[in-house]
C-alpha positions in Angstrom: 46.4 59.7 111.3 49.0 61.3 113.7 53.0 62.8 112.6 55.8 62.4 114.6 56.6 66.3 113.1 54.7 69.0 112.4 56.7 71.6 110.2 54.7 75.1 110.3 55.9 78.1 107.8 54.7 81.0 108.1 54.4 83.3 105.1 54.7 86.8 106.5 51.9 88.7 105.6 50.6 86.5 102.0 47.1 87.3 102.6 44.0 85.7 100.4 41.4 87.7 100.3 39.6 90.5 102.2 37.8 89.2 105.8 34.3 89.8 105.5 35.2 92.8 108.6 37.7 94.9 106.7 36.1 97.3 105.8 35.9 98.1 110.1 40.1 98.3 109.4 40.4 100.3 105.9 40.7 97.0 104.2 37.6 96.8 101.7 39.2 95.1 98.5 42.3 94.1 99.7 43.9 90.9 98.4 47.4 90.5 98.6 48.1 87.3 96.7 45.5 87.6 93.9 47.1 92.0 93.2 50.5 90.6 93.1 49.0 87.9 90.2 47.1 90.6 88.8 49.8 93.1 88.8 53.2 91.4 88.0 53.2 90.0 84.2 54.6 86.4 84.2 53.9 85.5 88.0 53.9 82.0 88.4 54.0 79.4 91.3 54.3 75.9 90.0 55.1 74.2 93.1 52.4 76.1 95.4 49.9 75.6 92.5 50.6 72.0 92.6 50.2 71.8 96.2 46.4 73.7 95.5 47.2 77.4 95.9 44.6 78.2 93.1 41.7 76.1 94.8 42.0 78.1 98.0 40.8 81.5 95.4 40.8 82.9 91.7 44.4 83.6 91.2 45.2 85.3 87.3 47.7 83.1 85.6 47.5 80.1 88.5 44.8 77.8 87.9 43.5 75.3 90.5 44.9 71.9 90.3 42.9 69.1 89.6 44.0 67.2 92.4 46.1 69.4 94.5 49.2 67.4 96.3 48.1 69.1 99.5 45.1 69.4 101.5 44.2 73.1 101.3 41.4 76.0 102.9 42.0 79.2 104.1 41.4 80.8 108.1 39.6 83.7 109.0 41.3 85.9 111.6 38.8 86.7 114.5 41.1 88.5 117.3 40.7 92.1 116.9 44.2 93.2 115.3 46.1 92.6 112.3 49.7 92.9 113.7 52.3 90.1 113.3 52.1 89.0 116.8 48.6 89.1 117.5 48.3 86.6 113.9 50.5 84.3 115.1 49.3 84.2 118.8 45.9 83.5 117.6 47.7 80.5 115.3 48.6 79.0 118.2 45.2 79.3 119.9 44.9 82.5 121.6 42.0 84.9 120.9 43.4 88.4 121.8 40.3 90.6 122.5 41.8 93.9 123.5 43.8 95.4 120.4 47.4 96.6 121.7 47.5 100.4 121.9 48.4 102.4 118.6 49.8 106.5 118.6 49.2 107.1 115.2 50.0 111.2 116.0 53.0 109.5 117.9 53.9 108.6 121.4 53.1 110.5 124.3 55.4 113.4 125.6 56.0 111.8 129.2 56.9 108.7 128.0 59.5 109.8 125.4 61.0 112.1 128.3 61.7 109.5 130.2 62.9 107.6 127.6 65.5 110.5 126.6 66.6 110.9 130.3 66.8 106.7 131.0 69.5 106.2 128.2 70.8 110.0 128.1 70.3 110.4 124.2 67.8 112.7 122.5 64.9 111.5 120.4 64.2 112.8 116.9 61.0 111.6 114.9 58.4 110.7 117.1 55.8 110.0 114.3 54.1 107.1 112.0 56.2 106.5 109.2 57.9 103.7 107.2 61.8 102.4 108.0 62.7 103.3 105.0 61.1 107.0 104.3 62.5 108.2 108.2 65.7 106.9 106.9 65.8 109.1 104.2 64.4 112.1 106.6 66.4 111.8 109.9 69.0 109.1 108.8 71.5 112.1 108.2 70.0 114.5 111.4 70.6 111.2 113.9 74.5 110.3 112.4 75.1 114.3 113.3 73.4 114.6 117.1 73.7 110.7 117.7 69.9 110.8 118.5 67.5 108.4 118.5 65.2 107.7 116.1 61.9 107.1 117.1 59.0 105.9 114.9 55.9 103.9 114.8 53.6 102.7 112.2 49.8 101.6 112.5 50.9 98.7 114.0 51.4 99.1 118.0 55.6 99.4 117.4 57.9 101.3 119.3 60.8 101.0 116.6 64.3 102.8 117.7 66.6 103.2 114.7 70.0 104.0 115.0 73.4 104.5 112.7 75.5 101.1 113.7 78.5 103.6 113.2 77.4 106.1 115.3 75.6 103.7 118.6 77.2 100.3 119.0 74.5 97.2 118.7 75.1 97.2 122.2 73.6 100.1 122.8 70.8 100.6 121.0 69.4 96.7 122.5 70.0 98.3 125.8 67.6 101.6 125.1 64.9 99.0 123.4 65.0 97.4 126.4 64.3 100.8 128.6 61.7 101.4 126.0 60.3 97.8 126.7 60.2 98.2 130.4 58.8 101.6 129.9 55.7 100.6 127.7 54.5 97.1 128.8 51.8 98.5 130.7 48.9 100.7 130.2 48.8 103.9 129.6 51.1 102.6 126.9 50.1 98.8 126.5 52.4 99.1 123.4 52.9 95.2 121.5 56.3 95.4 120.0 59.7 97.3 120.8 61.8 96.7 117.7 65.7 97.5 117.2 66.3 99.3 113.3 69.7 99.3 113.3 71.0 100.7 110.1 74.0 101.5 107.9 75.7 103.2 105.1 75.3 106.9 103.7 72.8 109.5 103.0 71.0 108.8 100.4 72.0 104.3 100.3 71.1 104.1 104.1 69.7 100.4 104.5 68.6 98.7 107.5 70.9 96.1 108.2 69.8 92.3 109.4 70.2 93.3 113.3 67.2 94.1 113.6 65.7 92.5 117.4 61.8 92.3 118.7 60.9 92.9 122.4 57.8 91.3 122.2 54.9 91.5 125.2 54.6 87.5 126.9 51.2 86.2 125.6 49.2 86.5 128.2 48.2 82.6 128.5 49.7 79.8 127.8 49.7 78.8 124.0 49.9 75.2 122.1 53.2 75.5 122.6 54.0 75.9 126.1 51.8 73.0 125.8 53.9 71.3 123.7 56.9 72.1 125.8 56.1 70.5 129.0 54.8 67.4 127.3 58.9 67.0 126.5 58.3 67.0 122.9 60.6 69.6 121.0 59.2 73.5 119.8 61.9 74.8 117.6 61.3 78.4 116.2 63.5 80.2 113.6 63.3 83.3 112.3 61.4 85.6 114.2 59.1 83.3 116.4 61.4 83.0 119.2 61.0 87.1 119.5 57.2 87.0 118.5 56.1 84.8 121.7 58.8 86.9 123.8 60.5 82.9 124.0 57.6 81.1 126.0 57.2 77.8 124.8 60.3 77.0 123.0 62.4 74.5 123.4 65.1 75.6 120.6 65.8 79.1 118.5 67.5 80.2 115.8 67.1 83.3 114.3 67.8 84.4 110.5 68.7 87.2 108.5 66.5 86.9 105.0 63.9 84.5 104.1 66.4 82.4 102.2 68.4 82.1 105.1 65.5 81.0 106.8 64.2 78.6 104.3 67.6 76.5 104.4 67.6 76.8 108.3 64.4 74.9 108.5 65.3 72.7 106.0 68.8 72.0 108.0 66.7 70.9 110.9 64.7 69.0 109.0 67.2 66.8 108.3 67.8 66.1 112.2 65.8 64.2 114.1 63.5 65.7 116.3 59.5 65.3 117.8 57.1 68.3 117.7 57.1 71.8 116.2 59.5 73.2 114.1 57.7 76.6 113.6 59.5 79.3 110.9 58.9 82.8 110.2 59.5 84.0 106.3 59.3 87.9 107.1 61.0 89.3 103.8 57.5 89.0 102.0 55.9 91.4 105.0 59.1 93.3 105.7 60.6 94.4 102.7 57.9 94.2 99.8 54.4 94.0 101.5 55.4 97.7 103.3 57.6 99.6 101.2 54.4 98.6 98.3 56.7 96.6 95.9 54.3 94.1 94.1 57.1 93.2 92.1 59.7 92.3 94.8 56.7 90.9 96.7 56.2 88.5 93.7 60.2 87.8 93.2 59.9 86.2 97.1 57.1 84.2 96.5 58.5 82.5 93.4 61.9 82.4 95.2 60.2 80.3 98.0 58.2 78.3 95.4 62.0 77.2 93.8 62.8 76.1 97.5 59.9 74.3 98.6 60.7 70.6 96.7 63.9 71.1 99.1 61.1 71.3 101.6 59.2 69.0 100.4 62.0 66.2 100.6 62.3 66.4 103.8 59.0 65.4 104.6 58.9 61.9 105.6 55.5 59.5 106.4 55.7 60.8 110.1 55.7 64.4 108.8 53.6 66.9 108.1 54.0 70.4 106.1 52.0 73.5 106.8 51.8 76.6 104.9 50.0 79.6 105.8 50.3 83.3 106.2 49.1 85.9 109.9 47.5 88.6 107.7 47.7 90.3 104.5 50.2 93.3 103.2 48.3 94.2 99.7 51.5 95.8 97.7 49.0 97.6 95.8 46.4 98.6 98.7 46.3 102.1 99.8 48.9 103.2 102.8 51.8 101.4 103.4 50.3 99.0 106.4 48.7 95.1 106.8 45.9 94.4 105.3 43.0 92.1 107.1 42.7 89.3 104.9 42.0 85.8 105.5 44.8 83.6 105.3 46.1 79.6 102.8 46.2 76.9 104.5 48.1 74.4 102.9 48.8 70.8 104.5 51.2 68.3 102.8 52.0 64.8 104.2 53.2 62.0 101.6 50.3 59.6 103.7 47.8 62.1 103.0 45.4 61.5 100.4 45.2 64.2 97.7 42.6 66.9 96.9 41.7 67.1 100.6 39.3 70.7 100.7 39.1 71.7 105.0 36.7 75.0 103.8 37.2 77.8 105.2 38.3 77.8 109.0 36.8 80.1 111.4 40.0 81.2 113.0 43.5 80.9 113.0 43.2 79.3 116.4 41.9 75.9 114.2 45.4 75.6 113.5 47.0 75.6 117.2 43.7 73.1 118.2 45.1 70.8 115.1 48.8 70.2 116.2 47.5 70.0 120.1 45.5 67.2 118.9 47.7 65.8 117.0 50.6 65.7 119.2 47.9 64.7 122.3 48.6 67.9 124.4 46.2 70.6 126.0 44.6 72.7 123.9 43.9 76.3 124.7 40.3 75.5 124.2 40.2 78.1 120.8 39.8 76.7 117.9 38.4 73.2 116.2 41.1 70.3 115.2 40.7 69.6 111.8 43.2 66.7 112.0 40.0 64.1 111.6 39.6 65.4 108.0 43.1 64.7 106.8 
């Protein structure tokens, strides 16, 4: 059984329980979905429940479906990181064996000096912090001085914040391109540079939707490259284009929110194409996971669940809908960063038999191998297709 179109939606950070190696990452006991279900009274995902989300792992208040409408399972990550880029790259068939560098004490003085010289502005901050905290601490100083706020996290990221009324977006983006050039290789080898513009007044600063990511290119071709080379469509929605640095992508549309991403996905599904539609919904991670806000996370999941029937309505006989995640971000876990977890896998088409379990997949790359198998293109050599199980 093969399909003309595959719609793959990554629910960013929606993990479904600790991986066996979670302790090595400081993530023992993490369970993003499970802890949201335990923490938030009345949490309900009826449409995901009918697809089989409660059949993957025990979730309080979300019973297993007797006959799920989707094939269901979960996937383990074998790459050495738990960041967005590593997770997405593994989904498309790459195994990241060398972690990107992290900077728990901030970036080296030599790098900051070069960045200041090339951009013509001073740097403040230069430490790990959450985006909201760093604005509370340094947002007003940034407005007063016109300096850059530079900060990082437990991920391999160089984040650059500036008030949109003080530094124009174009200048912020140029500075990010400079930072990208300076950090591409050792001794820095940073995974992503991220523009983090904000606005508002002291005490009420807010990040704007004009974020932009500058990732490194995947080190080898991904399944998407093989799809594009075969003349198939590979449509990127949300931050997918940034994560893969445009590699293997035939059309891209950035989005401002989960809802924008959902509606954009539906719009693409209403049009004819042959190949892959690949969407990332980032609000779960950026607005609620990192901020350790289980109530907000629950509301965002419920919003997605409400829209899910409208997505499914566009999935025809020759289409396949796949829902998964790229890592966890347990909003009741210690700290503010991602958690090393299994990710859910729900696979729906009107043509599929109901209630198929595809079990525990050994690597996210099984998903990429399945997509390659479906379209008859070269795989990356990582992962095993589960197309025959559907």
